[in-house]
ROVOSE-449325 format. One line per field, with one value per atom (N, C-alpha, C): chain; y, x, z; atom name; residue in one letter. Coordinates in Angstrom, 1 decimal. Atoms other than C-alpha are relative to their C-alpha. Layout:
<kezas>
bami c(A	...) $
north c(Y	...) $
east c(X	...) $
up c(Z	...) $
vexlum c(CA	...) $
fivo c(a	...) $
</kezas>
This chain:
<kezas>
bami c(A	A	A	A	A	A	A	A	A	A	A	A	A	A	A	A	A	A	A	A	A	A	A	A	A	A	A	A	A	A	A	A	A	A	A	A	A	A	A	A	A	A	A	A	A	A	A	A	A	A	A	A	A	A	A	A	A	A	A	A	A	A	A	A	A	A	A	A	A	A	A	A	A	A	A	A	A	A	A	A	A	A	A	A	A	A	A	A	A	A	A	A	A	A	A	A	A	A	A	A	A	A	A	A	A	A	A	A	A	A	A	A	A	A	A	A	A	A	A	A	A	A	A	A	A	A	A	A	A	A	A	A	A	A	A	A	A	A	A	A	A	A	A	A	A	A	A	A	A	A	A	A	A	A	A	A	A	A	A	A	A	A	A	A	A	A	A	A	A	A	A	A	A	A	A	A	A	A	A	A	A	A	A	A	A	A	A	A	A	A	A	A	A	A	A	A	A	A	A	A	A	A	A	A	A	A	A	A	A	A	A	A	A	A	A	A	A	A	A	A	A	A	A	A	A	A	A	A	A	A	A	A	A	A	A	A	A	A	A	A	A	A	A	A	A	A	A	A	A	A	A	A	A	A	A	A	A	A	A	A	A	A	A	A	A	A	A	A	A	A	A	A	A	A	A	A	A	A	A	A	A	A	A	A	A	A	A	A	A	A	A	A	A	A	A	A	A	A	A	A	A	A	A	A	A	A	A	A	A	A	A	A	A	A	A	A	A	A	A	A	A	A	A	A	A	A	A	A	A	A	A	A	A	A	A	A	A	A	A	A	A	A	A	A	A	A	A	A	A	A	A	A	A	A	A	A	A	A	A	A	A	A	A	A	A	A	A	A	A	A	A	A	A	A	A	A	A	A	A	A	A	A	A	A	A	A	A	A	A	A	A	A	A	A	A	A	A	A	A	A	A	A	A	A	A	A	A	A	A	A	A	A	A	A	A	A	A	A	A	A	A	A	A	A	A	A	A	A	A	A	A	A	A	A	A	A	A	A	A	A	A	A	A	A	A	A	A	A	A	A	A	A	A	A	A	A	A	A	A	A	A	A	A	A	A	A	A	A	A	A	A	A	A	A	A	A	A	A	A	A	A	A	A	A	A	A	A	A	A	A	A	A	A	A	A	A	A	A	A	A	A	A	A	A	A	A	A	A	A	A	A	A	A	A	A	A	A	A	A	A	A	A	A	A	A	A	A	A	A	A	A	A	A	A	A	A	A	A	A	A	A	A	A	A	A	A	A	A	A	A	A	A	A	A	A	A	A	A	A	A	A	A	A	A	A	A	A	A	A	A	A	A	A	A	A	A	A	A	A	A	A	A	A	A	A	A	A	A	A	A	A	A	A	A	A	A	A	A	A	A	A	A	A	A	A	A	A	A	A	A	A	A	A	A	A	A	A	A	A	A	A	A	A	A	A	A	A	A	A	A	A	A	A	A	A	A	A	A	A	A	A	A	A	A	A	A	A	A	A	A	A	A	A	A	A	A	A	A	A	A	A	A	A	A	A	A	A	A	A	A	A	A	A	A	A	A	A	A	A	A	A	A	A	A	A	A	A) $
north c(-0.9	-0.3	1.6	-1.3	3.4	1.0	-1.5	6.9	0.3	-0.9	8.0	-0.9	0.5	4.9	0.0	-0.5	5.2	1.3	-1.3	8.6	-0.4	0.9	6.5	-0.3	1.1	4.7	1.1	-0.6	6.1	0.3	-0.1	6.9	-1.2	1.2	4.0	-1.4	1.0	1.8	0.0	0.0	3.5	-0.3	0.6	2.7	-1.2	1.6	-0.8	-0.4	0.4	-1.3	0.8	-0.5	1.0	-0.1	0.1	0.6	1.3	-0.7	3.7	1.7	-0.9	6.8	1.3	-1.2	9.3	1.3	-1.0	12.1	-0.5	0.2	10.4	-0.3	0.1	9.5	1.4	-1.4	13.1	0.9	-0.2	13.8	-0.2	0.9	11.4	0.5	-0.8	13.0	1.3	-1.5	16.3	-0.2	0.3	15.0	0.1	-0.1	13.6	1.1	-1.2	16.6	1.3	-1.0	18.9	-0.7	0.5	16.7	-0.5	-0.1	15.9	1.5	-1.5	19.8	0.8	-0.5	19.9	-0.2	0.3	18.4	-1.6	0.9	15.3	-0.1	0.1	13.6	0.0	0.3	13.2	-1.6	1.8	9.7	-0.3	0.7	7.6	-0.1	0.2	7.0	1.3	-1.2	9.8	-0.3	-0.2	10.8	-1.1	0.8	9.5	-1.5	0.9	6.4	-1.0	0.8	5.5	0.1	0.3	6.0	-0.9	1.3	3.7	-1.0	1.7	1.0	-0.2	0.3	1.4	-0.5	0.7	1.0	-1.2	1.8	-2.4	-1.0	0.6	-3.5	-0.5	0.0	-3.1	-0.5	0.8	-3.9	-1.7	1.5	-7.1	-0.7	1.0	-8.4	-0.7	0.4	-9.1	0.4	-0.6	-8.9	1.4	-0.8	-5.9	-0.3	0.4	-7.9	0.1	-0.3	-8.0	1.4	-1.7	-4.1	0.3	-1.1	-3.1	-0.5	0.5	-5.2	0.8	-0.8	-3.5	1.7	-1.7	0.2	0.0	-0.3	-0.8	0.7	-0.4	0.0	-1.4	0.9	-2.0	-0.3	0.6	-4.1	0.6	-0.9	-2.3	1.4	-1.1	0.9	0.5	-0.1	0.3	-0.1	0.4	-1.2	1.7	-0.9	1.8	1.3	-0.4	4.1	0.0	0.2	2.7	0.1	-0.5	2.8	1.3	-1.2	6.5	0.3	0.0	6.8	-0.4	0.2	5.0	1.1	-0.3	6.6	1.6	-1.2	10.2	0.3	0.2	9.2	-0.3	0.1	7.9	1.1	-1.4	11.2	0.6	-0.9	13.4	-0.5	-0.1	11.7	-0.7	0.2	11.4	0.6	-1.2	14.2	-0.4	-0.2	13.5	1.0	-1.3	16.7	0.9	-1.3	19.8	1.0	-0.6	20.8	0.3	-0.3	22.0	-0.7	0.5	20.0	1.5	-0.9	21.9	-0.4	0.4	21.8	-0.8	0.6	20.1	-1.4	1.5	17.0	-0.5	1.4	13.4	-0.9	0.3	12.0	-1.5	1.1	8.3	-0.4	0.6	6.6	-1.6	1.5	2.9	-0.2	0.3	1.2	-1.7	1.8	-2.2	0.1	0.7	-4.2	-0.3	0.3	-4.0	-1.2	1.3	-7.4	0.8	-0.3	-6.6	-1.5	1.1	-9.0	-0.2	0.3	-10.7	0.8	-0.9	-8.6	-0.4	0.5	-9.2	0.2	0.0	-7.6	0.0	0.2	-8.9	-0.1	-0.4	-8.4	1.0	-1.2	-5.0	0.3	0.1	-6.0	-0.9	1.1	-9.0	0.1	-0.1	-9.1	-1.6	1.3	-11.4	-0.6	0.3	-11.1	-0.8	1.0	-12.5	-0.8	1.2	-14.5	0.5	-0.2	-12.7	1.2	-1.1	-9.4	1.1	-0.6	-6.7	1.9	-0.7	-2.6	1.0	-0.7	-0.3	1.3	-0.7	1.7	0.7	-1.0	4.6	0.6	-0.8	6.4	0.7	-1.0	9.6	0.6	-0.3	9.9	0.9	-0.5	12.0	-1.2	1.1	10.5	0.7	-0.4	12.0	-0.7	0.8	9.7	0.7	-0.8	12.6	-0.6	0.6	11.2	1.4	-1.0	13.8	-0.4	0.5	11.6	-1.4	1.4	8.5	0.0	0.0	7.4	-1.4	0.9	4.7	-0.6	0.5	3.3	-1.0	1.2	0.7	-1.0	0.6	-0.5	-0.3	0.5	-2.4	0.1	-1.1	-0.6	-0.4	0.3	-0.8	1.5	-0.7	1.5	1.7	-1.4	4.2	0.9	0.0	4.3	1.1	-0.3	5.1	1.6	-1.2	7.9	1.3	-1.0	9.6	0.8	-0.3	9.6	0.6	-0.7	11.1	1.1	-1.2	14.0	0.9	-0.6	14.8	1.0	-0.7	17.4	0.1	0.1	16.4	0.7	0.1	17.9	1.5	-0.8	20.7	-1.0	0.5	17.8	0.1	0.0	17.5	-1.2	1.2	13.8	-0.6	0.9	11.2	-1.5	1.4	7.5	-0.7	0.9	4.9	-1.6	1.1	1.2	-0.3	0.1	-0.3	0.2	0.1	-0.1	1.6	-1.7	4.0	0.2	-0.1	3.5	1.4	-1.0	6.3	1.2	-1.1	8.6	1.1	-0.1	9.5	1.0	-1.2	11.4	1.1	-1.1	13.4	1.0	-0.7	14.4	-0.4	0.4	14.6	-0.4	0.2	14.2	-1.2	1.5	10.4	-0.9	0.8	7.7	-1.5	1.3	4.0	-1.1	0.8	0.9	-0.5	0.1	-0.2	-1.5	1.2	-3.0	-1.1	1.1	-6.0	-0.5	1.3	-8.1	-1.0	1.5	-11.3	0.6	-0.6	-9.3	1.2	-1.0	-6.5	0.1	-0.2	-7.6	1.1	-1.2	-5.1	-0.3	-0.2	-4.1	-0.1	0.3	-4.6	2.0	-1.4	-0.7	0.5	-0.3	-0.6	-0.7	0.7	-3.5	0.3	-0.6	-1.6	1.2	-1.1	1.7	-0.6	0.1	-0.4	-1.0	0.6	-1.8	0.8	-1.1	1.5	0.7	-0.7	2.9	-1.2	0.8	0.1	0.0	0.0	0.3	1.4	-1.4	4.4	-0.3	0.0	3.6	-1.0	1.2	1.0	0.8	-0.9	4.1	0.0	-0.4	4.4	-1.5	1.4	0.2	0.1	0.2	1.1	1.0	-1.1	3.9	-0.6	1.0	1.1	-0.8	0.7	-0.7	0.9	-1.2	2.4	0.0	-0.2	3.2	-1.0) $
east c(1.1	-0.2	1.4	-0.7	1.3	-0.6	0.6	0.8	-1.3	1.3	-2.1	-1.1	0.5	-3.7	-0.6	1.1	-3.8	-0.5	0.7	-5.4	-1.5	1.3	-8.5	-0.7	0.4	-8.3	-0.2	0.4	-9.9	1.0	-1.2	-7.3	0.1	0.0	-8.2	0.6	-0.9	-7.3	1.1	-1.1	-4.5	1.4	-0.7	-2.9	-0.3	0.0	-3.7	0.6	-0.7	-2.4	1.6	-1.1	0.5	1.0	-1.3	2.1	-0.3	-0.2	1.7	-1.4	0.6	-0.8	0.5	0.2	-1.7	0.9	-0.9	-0.1	1.4	-1.6	3.1	0.7	-0.5	3.4	0.4	-0.2	3.6	0.4	-1.1	5.9	1.2	-1.2	8.2	0.4	0.1	7.5	0.7	-0.7	8.5	1.7	-1.3	11.8	0.8	-0.2	12.3	0.4	-0.3	11.7	1.0	-0.7	13.8	1.3	-0.8	16.5	0.6	-0.4	16.5	-0.1	-0.6	16.2	1.3	-1.3	19.6	0.9	-0.9	20.7	-0.2	0.0	20.7	-0.8	0.7	19.6	-1.5	1.3	16.0	-0.5	-0.1	15.0	-1.0	0.9	12.9	-1.3	1.1	10.4	-0.3	0.2	8.9	-0.1	0.1	9.4	-0.9	1.0	6.1	-0.5	-0.3	6.2	0.9	-0.8	9.8	-0.3	0.3	8.4	-0.9	0.9	5.6	1.1	-0.7	7.9	0.8	-0.6	9.8	-0.5	0.3	7.6	-1.0	0.7	6.0	0.9	-1.3	9.4	0.1	0.0	9.3	-1.3	1.6	5.9	-0.7	0.8	4.9	1.0	-1.0	8.3	0.7	-0.1	8.4	1.5	-1.5	11.7	-0.2	-0.3	13.4	-0.5	0.5	12.4	-1.2	1.3	8.9	-0.6	0.5	8.2	0.8	-0.7	10.6	-1.0	1.1	8.4	-1.3	1.2	5.4	-0.1	-0.1	6.8	0.6	-0.6	8.2	1.7	-1.9	12.4	0.3	-0.8	15.0	0.5	0.1	15.6	1.3	-1.3	19.4	-0.6	0.8	17.6	-0.7	1.6	14.9	0.7	-0.7	17.7	0.8	-1.1	20.2	-1.2	0.7	17.1	-0.8	0.6	15.5	0.7	-0.5	18.3	0.0	0.1	18.7	-1.2	1.4	15.0	0.4	0.1	15.6	1.4	-1.3	19.5	-0.9	0.6	17.5	-1.0	0.9	14.6	0.5	-0.5	17.1	0.9	-0.4	18.8	-0.4	1.1	15.8	0.0	0.9	14.7	-1.8	1.3	11.5	-1.3	1.1	9.8	-1.2	1.7	5.9	-0.6	0.6	5.0	1.0	-0.6	7.0	-0.9	0.6	4.3	1.2	-0.9	6.6	-0.6	0.1	6.5	-0.6	0.2	4.9	0.2	-0.5	5.2	-0.4	1.1	2.1	0.1	0.1	2.9	0.8	-0.6	3.8	0.5	0.0	5.8	0.7	-0.3	6.5	1.0	-0.9	9.5	0.1	-0.5	10.1	0.4	-0.5	12.0	-0.5	0.7	10.7	1.0	-0.8	12.8	-1.2	0.7	11.8	0.8	-0.4	12.3	0.5	-0.2	14.3	0.7	-0.6	15.8	1.5	-1.2	19.0	1.1	-0.7	22.0	1.3	-1.3	25.5	0.9	-0.7	27.2	-1.2	0.8	25.0	0.0	-0.3	26.5	-0.3	0.6	25.4	-1.1	1.5	21.7	-0.3	0.4	21.6	-0.7	0.6	19.1	0.1	0.0	20.2	-1.4	0.9	17.2	-0.9	1.2	14.4	1.1	-0.5	17.3	-0.1	0.4	16.8	0.9	-0.7	18.0	-0.9	0.8	16.4	0.7	-0.5	16.5	-0.8	1.1	15.3	-0.3	0.4	12.8	-0.1	0.3	12.0	-1.2	0.7	9.1	-0.2	-0.1	8.5	-1.5	1.7	4.5	-0.4	0.8	2.4	-1.1	1.4	-0.3	-1.1	1.0	-2.5	-0.3	-0.4	-1.1	0.3	-0.8	0.5	1.4	-1.7	3.6	1.0	-1.2	6.8	1.0	-1.2	9.2	0.0	-0.1	9.9	1.3	-1.3	13.6	0.2	-0.4	15.0	1.4	-1.6	18.3	0.3	-0.4	20.0	0.4	-0.4	22.2	-0.9	0.2	21.1	0.8	-0.4	21.5	-0.4	0.9	20.6	-0.9	1.1	17.6	0.6	-0.6	19.7	0.4	-0.7	22.0	-0.7	0.7	19.4	-0.7	0.4	17.6	1.0	-1.2	21.4	0.7	-0.6	22.0	-1.1	1.0	18.6	-0.4	-0.4	19.4	-1.4	0.9	15.6	-0.1	0.2	15.2	-1.2	1.4	12.4	0.0	-0.3	13.6	-1.6	1.4	10.1	-1.1	0.7	8.1	-0.1	0.2	6.5	0.7	-0.1	6.9	0.6	-0.7	9.3	-0.3	-0.1	8.3	0.4	-0.4	10.2	0.3	-0.1	11.1	1.5	-1.5	14.3	1.2	-1.0	16.3	0.6	-0.4	16.2	0.6	-0.7	17.8	0.7	-1.0	20.4	-0.7	0.7	17.6	0.0	0.1	17.4	1.1	-1.3	20.7	0.0	0.1	19.5	-0.7	1.3	16.1	-0.1	0.1	15.7	-1.4	1.0	11.8	-0.5	0.1	12.2	-0.4	0.3	10.8	0.0	-0.7	12.0	-0.5	0.8	10.6	1.5	-1.1	12.7	0.6	-0.5	15.3	0.1	0.2	15.1	1.5	-1.1	18.2	-0.1	0.2	18.8	0.2	-0.4	20.2	-1.0	0.9	17.6	-1.4	0.9	14.3	-1.0	0.9	11.4	-1.5	1.2	8.8	-1.3	1.3	5.4	-0.4	0.0	5.3	0.5	-0.8	7.7	-0.6	0.5	6.3	-1.9	1.7	2.6	1.0	-0.5	4.7	0.4	-0.7	6.6	-1.5	1.1	3.0	-0.8	0.8	1.5	0.6	-0.7	4.2	0.0	0.3	3.7	-1.3	1.4	0.1	-0.4	0.1	0.4	1.0	-1.0	3.3	-0.4	0.7	1.0	-0.2	0.6	-0.1	1.3	-1.0	3.2	0.2	0.5	2.9	-0.9	1.1	-0.2	0.5	-0.8	1.5	0.8	-0.3	3.9	-1.1	0.7	1.1	-0.8	0.7	-0.5	1.1	-1.4	3.1	0.3) $
up c(-0.1	0.1	0.1	-0.4	-0.8	0.4	-0.9	0.6	-0.3	0.3	-1.8	0.2	-0.4	-1.2	1.4	-1.5	2.7	0.1	-0.2	2.2	0.4	0.0	2.0	1.2	-1.3	5.0	1.4	-1.6	8.7	1.0	-0.6	11.3	0.7	-0.9	13.0	-0.9	0.9	9.8	-0.4	-0.4	9.5	0.8	-1.6	13.0	-0.5	0.4	12.1	-1.0	0.7	9.1	-0.4	0.2	9.0	0.9	-0.7	12.5	0.9	-0.7	13.6	-0.2	0.4	14.2	-1.0	1.3	11.4	0.3	-0.4	13.4	0.1	-0.1	14.1	-1.5	1.3	10.5	-0.6	0.7	9.4	1.0	-0.7	12.1	-0.4	0.7	10.7	-1.4	1.3	7.4	0.0	-0.1	8.6	0.3	-0.4	9.9	-1.1	1.5	6.5	-1.0	0.4	5.0	0.1	-0.3	6.6	-0.2	0.3	6.3	-1.6	1.4	2.4	-0.5	0.8	1.9	0.1	-0.1	2.9	-1.3	0.9	-0.3	-0.4	0.5	-2.6	-0.8	1.4	-5.7	0.2	-0.2	-6.0	-0.4	-0.1	-5.1	-0.8	0.8	-7.1	0.6	-1.0	-4.5	0.9	-0.9	-2.7	1.6	-1.0	0.5	0.9	-1.0	2.1	-0.8	-0.1	0.1	0.4	-0.6	1.4	1.1	-1.3	4.6	0.4	0.0	4.1	-0.2	0.3	2.9	1.2	-1.6	6.0	1.1	-1.4	8.4	-0.3	0.4	6.2	0.5	-0.1	6.6	1.7	-1.5	10.3	0.5	-0.6	11.2	-0.7	0.4	8.7	-0.3	0.0	8.8	-1.5	1.4	4.8	-0.4	0.0	3.0	-0.6	1.4	0.7	-1.0	1.2	-2.0	-0.7	-0.1	-1.3	-0.6	0.3	-0.8	-1.1	1.3	-3.5	-1.1	1.3	-5.9	0.0	-0.3	-4.5	-0.3	0.1	-4.9	-1.7	1.7	-8.5	0.0	-0.6	-7.1	-0.1	-0.3	-7.1	1.6	-1.2	-3.7	0.3	-1.3	-2.7	-0.4	0.0	-3.7	1.1	-1.1	-1.0	1.1	-1.6	1.5	0.2	0.7	0.6	1.2	-0.2	1.1	1.4	-1.0	4.1	1.1	-0.3	5.7	0.2	-0.2	5.7	0.5	-0.7	6.9	1.9	-1.0	9.9	1.0	-0.7	10.8	0.1	0.3	10.1	1.3	-1.4	12.7	1.3	-1.6	15.5	0.5	0.0	14.8	0.9	-0.6	15.2	1.5	-1.2	18.3	-0.4	0.2	16.8	0.9	-0.9	18.9	-0.3	0.4	18.8	0.7	-0.2	20.7	1.0	-0.6	21.5	1.4	-1.3	24.1	1.4	-1.3	27.0	1.2	-0.8	30.2	1.2	-1.0	33.3	1.3	-1.0	37.0	0.6	-0.4	37.5	-1.0	0.6	35.0	0.7	-0.4	35.9	-1.2	0.9	33.5	0.4	-0.3	33.1	-1.2	1.2	31.1	0.2	0.5	29.7	-0.9	1.0	27.4	-0.6	0.9	25.2	-1.1	1.1	22.7	-1.1	1.3	19.0	-0.5	1.2	16.9	-1.4	1.0	14.1	-0.9	0.6	11.0	0.4	0.0	11.5	-0.6	0.9	10.4	0.2	-0.1	9.5	1.5	-1.1	12.4	1.2	-1.5	15.4	0.8	-1.3	18.2	0.9	-1.1	19.0	0.0	-0.2	18.2	0.3	-0.8	20.5	1.2	-1.2	23.0	0.9	-1.0	25.8	0.8	-0.7	27.4	-1.0	0.6	24.5	-0.7	1.1	22.5	-1.5	1.6	19.3	-0.4	0.2	17.6	0.0	-0.4	18.7	0.0	-0.3	18.8	1.3	-1.6	22.1	-0.4	0.2	21.8	1.6	-1.2	24.7	-0.2	0.0	25.5	1.3	-0.5	27.6	0.0	0.4	28.3	1.6	-1.5	31.1	0.4	-0.8	33.0	-0.5	1.0	30.6	-1.2	0.9	28.3	-1.3	1.4	25.7	0.2	0.1	24.6	-0.2	-0.3	25.0	-0.7	0.9	23.1	-0.2	0.2	21.4	-0.4	0.5	21.0	-0.7	0.5	19.1	-0.6	0.3	19.1	-0.7	0.8	16.3	0.8	-0.7	18.6	1.5	-1.1	21.7	1.0	-1.4	25.1	1.0	-0.7	28.3	-0.1	-0.3	29.3	0.6	-0.4	31.3	-1.0	1.0	28.7	-1.3	1.1	26.1	0.1	-0.9	28.8	-0.7	-0.2	28.6	-1.6	1.5	24.6	-0.3	0.9	24.0	0.5	-0.3	26.0	0.2	0.0	26.8	1.7	-0.8	29.3	1.0	-0.2	31.9	1.4	-0.9	34.8	0.5	-0.3	34.8	0.6	-0.2	35.6	2.0	-1.6	39.3	0.2	0.1	39.3	-1.0	1.2	37.1	0.4	0.1	37.1	-0.8	0.9	35.9	0.6	-0.6	36.7	0.6	-0.5	38.2	-0.9	1.3	35.1	0.3	-0.1	35.9	1.6	-1.4	39.6	-0.1	0.0	38.7	-0.1	0.2	37.3	1.2	-0.8	40.8	0.5	0.0	41.1	-0.7	0.7	38.4	-0.2	-0.4	39.3	1.2	-1.2	42.9	0.0	-0.2	42.2	-0.9	0.4	40.4	0.8	-1.1	41.8	-0.5	0.5	40.9	1.6	-1.2	42.8	0.8	-1.5	46.4	-0.6	-0.2	45.8	1.2	-0.8	47.9	0.1	0.2	49.0	1.3	-1.3	51.4	1.2	-1.3	54.0	0.7	-0.2	53.7	-1.0	0.8	52.4	0.1	0.1	51.6	1.0	-1.0	54.2	-0.8	0.5	53.9	-0.9	0.3	53.3	-1.4	1.1	51.0	-1.5	0.8	48.9	-0.6	-0.1	49.0	-1.2	1.0	47.1	-1.2	1.1	44.8	-0.9	0.3	43.9	-0.6	0.6	43.9	-1.6	1.1	41.5	-1.2	1.4	39.1	-0.3	0.6	38.8	-0.6	0.5	38.3	-1.8	1.3	35.5	-1.3	0.6	33.7	-1.3	1.3	30.9	-0.9	1.2	29.3	-0.7	1.0	28.4	-0.8	1.5	26.7	-1.3	1.4	24.5	-0.9	1.5	23.0	-0.6	0.5	22.1	-0.9	0.4	20.4	-1.1	0.7	18.6	-0.8) $
vexlum c(N	CA	C	N	CA	C	N	CA	C	N	CA	C	N	CA	C	N	CA	C	N	CA	C	N	CA	C	N	CA	C	N	CA	C	N	CA	C	N	CA	C	N	CA	C	N	CA	C	N	CA	C	N	CA	C	N	CA	C	N	CA	C	N	CA	C	N	CA	C	N	CA	C	N	CA	C	N	CA	C	N	CA	C	N	CA	C	N	CA	C	N	CA	C	N	CA	C	N	CA	C	N	CA	C	N	CA	C	N	CA	C	N	CA	C	N	CA	C	N	CA	C	N	CA	C	N	CA	C	N	CA	C	N	CA	C	N	CA	C	N	CA	C	N	CA	C	N	CA	C	N	CA	C	N	CA	C	N	CA	C	N	CA	C	N	CA	C	N	CA	C	N	CA	C	N	CA	C	N	CA	C	N	CA	C	N	CA	C	N	CA	C	N	CA	C	N	CA	C	N	CA	C	N	CA	C	N	CA	C	N	CA	C	N	CA	C	N	CA	C	N	CA	C	N	CA	C	N	CA	C	N	CA	C	N	CA	C	N	CA	C	N	CA	C	N	CA	C	N	CA	C	N	CA	C	N	CA	C	N	CA	C	N	CA	C	N	CA	C	N	CA	C	N	CA	C	N	CA	C	N	CA	C	N	CA	C	N	CA	C	N	CA	C	N	CA	C	N	CA	C	N	CA	C	N	CA	C	N	CA	C	N	CA	C	N	CA	C	N	CA	C	N	CA	C	N	CA	C	N	CA	C	N	CA	C	N	CA	C	N	CA	C	N	CA	C	N	CA	C	N	CA	C	N	CA	C	N	CA	C	N	CA	C	N	CA	C	N	CA	C	N	CA	C	N	CA	C	N	CA	C	N	CA	C	N	CA	C	N	CA	C	N	CA	C	N	CA	C	N	CA	C	N	CA	C	N	CA	C	N	CA	C	N	CA	C	N	CA	C	N	CA	C	N	CA	C	N	CA	C	N	CA	C	N	CA	C	N	CA	C	N	CA	C	N	CA	C	N	CA	C	N	CA	C	N	CA	C	N	CA	C	N	CA	C	N	CA	C	N	CA	C	N	CA	C	N	CA	C	N	CA	C	N	CA	C	N	CA	C	N	CA	C	N	CA	C	N	CA	C	N	CA	C	N	CA	C	N	CA	C	N	CA	C	N	CA	C	N	CA	C	N	CA	C	N	CA	C	N	CA	C	N	CA	C	N	CA	C	N	CA	C	N	CA	C	N	CA	C	N	CA	C	N	CA	C	N	CA	C	N	CA	C	N	CA	C	N	CA	C	N	CA	C	N	CA	C	N	CA	C	N	CA	C	N	CA	C	N	CA	C	N	CA	C	N	CA	C	N	CA	C	N	CA	C	N	CA	C	N	CA	C	N	CA	C	N	CA	C	N	CA	C	N	CA	C	N	CA	C	N	CA	C	N	CA	C	N	CA	C	N	CA	C	N	CA	C	N	CA	C	N	CA	C	N	CA	C	N	CA	C	N	CA	C	N	CA	C	N	CA	C	N	CA	C	N	CA	C	N	CA	C	N	CA	C	N	CA	C	N	CA	C	N	CA	C	N	CA	C	N	CA	C	N	CA	C	N	CA	C	N	CA	C	N	CA	C	N	CA	C	N	CA	C	N	CA	C	N	CA	C	N	CA	C	N	CA	C	N	CA	C	N	CA	C	N	CA	C	N	CA	C	N	CA	C	N	CA	C	N	CA	C	N	CA	C	N	CA	C	N	CA	C	N	CA	C	N	CA	C	N	CA	C	N	CA	C	N	CA	C	N	CA	C	N	CA	C	N	CA	C) $
fivo c(m	m	m	n	n	n	y	y	y	e	e	e	a	a	a	s	s	s	k	k	k	q	q	q	l	l	l	t	t	t	d	d	d	a	a	a	q	q	q	f	f	f	n	n	n	r	r	r	l	l	l	v	v	v	g	g	g	v	v	v	q	q	q	r	r	r	t	t	t	t	t	t	f	f	f	e	e	e	e	e	e	m	m	m	l	l	l	a	a	a	v	v	v	l	l	l	k	k	k	i	i	i	k	k	k	h	h	h	a	a	a	k	k	k	g	g	g	g	g	g	r	r	r	k	k	k	p	p	p	k	k	k	l	l	l	s	s	s	l	l	l	e	e	e	d	d	d	l	l	l	l	l	l	m	m	m	a	a	a	t	t	t	l	l	l	q	q	q	y	y	y	v	v	v	r	r	r	e	e	e	y	y	y	r	r	r	t	t	t	y	y	y	e	e	e	q	q	q	i	i	i	a	a	a	a	a	a	d	d	d	f	f	f	g	g	g	i	i	i	h	h	h	e	e	e	s	s	s	n	n	n	l	l	l	i	i	i	r	r	r	r	r	r	s	s	s	q	q	q	w	w	w	v	v	v	e	e	e	v	v	v	t	t	t	l	l	l	v	v	v	q	q	q	s	s	s	g	g	g	v	v	v	t	t	t	i	i	i	s	s	s	r	r	r	t	t	t	p	p	p	l	l	l	s	s	s	s	s	s	e	e	e	d	d	d	t	t	t	v	v	v	m	m	m	i	i	i	d	d	d	a	a	a	t	t	t	e	e	e	v	v	v	k	k	k	i	i	i	n	n	n	r	r	r	l	l	l	k	k	k	k	k	k	q	q	q	l	l	l	a	a	a	n	n	n	d	d	d	s	s	s	g	g	g	k	k	k	k	k	k	k	k	k	c	c	c	h	h	h	a	a	a	m	m	m	k	k	k	a	a	a	q	q	q	a	a	a	i	i	i	v	v	v	t	t	t	s	s	s	q	q	q	g	g	g	r	r	r	i	i	i	v	v	v	s	s	s	l	l	l	e	e	e	i	i	i	t	t	t	v	v	v	n	n	n	y	y	y	c	c	c	h	h	h	d	d	d	m	m	m	k	k	k	l	l	l	f	f	f	k	k	k	m	m	m	s	s	s	r	r	r	r	r	r	n	n	n	i	i	i	g	g	g	q	q	q	a	a	a	a	a	a	k	k	k	i	i	i	l	l	l	a	a	a	d	d	d	s	s	s	a	a	a	y	y	y	q	q	q	r	r	r	l	l	l	m	m	m	k	k	k	i	i	i	y	y	y	p	p	p	q	q	q	a	a	a	q	q	q	t	t	t	p	p	p	r	r	r	k	k	k	s	s	s	s	s	s	k	k	k	l	l	l	k	k	k	p	p	p	l	l	l	t	t	t	a	a	a	e	e	e	e	e	e	k	k	k	a	a	a	c	c	c	n	n	n	h	h	h	a	a	a	l	l	l	s	s	s	k	k	k	e	e	e	r	r	r	i	i	i	k	k	k	v	v	v	e	e	e	n	n	n	i	i	i	f	f	f	d	d	d	k	k	k	v	v	v) $
</kezas>
């Protein structure tokens, strides 16, 4: 399905078939247009169709050869251009919303793994957790469900390292909630909250367990964001 055909879809259909919301697609497209305006040859495939093809590769897990045939271009051309799309979006941070945070906002941070095809240089993308090849995606959202930013790194890395690389300033927020992978976040932001950790010598008290449960319950909204995008 090319970009022109997608215009006939409702927003719900677009989200299901393409894998991202229409507003997210337009945000990505704007980033690509700014980058391409700096110079370069005129591509055989429009930026709209190029982004559509790249998302189809990520979502549908088809081969480049199959997708290239659908769009009427050579496979090597699509591979080269899709890699440009991925790198451009990663470097930009793919910020979904530019609305600044307020002192009343509560923000939540989480990262998840995104499966990818096996690469030639496999070690950098190997997920020890799921025994597969993966990229890392990070979402920062408010308690109202507004997406502050989405970050993707091509090379697999720790959640906290991805947050540092993203260089997102969320210090204006009243409260920052994260899981145990972001323990060091409290050294950067005093208002950050992460689950209490237990040990053999110092098990968690009933009160600490209750606090962890309440924190996990409040953080569930960020998990729902990953399902949407």
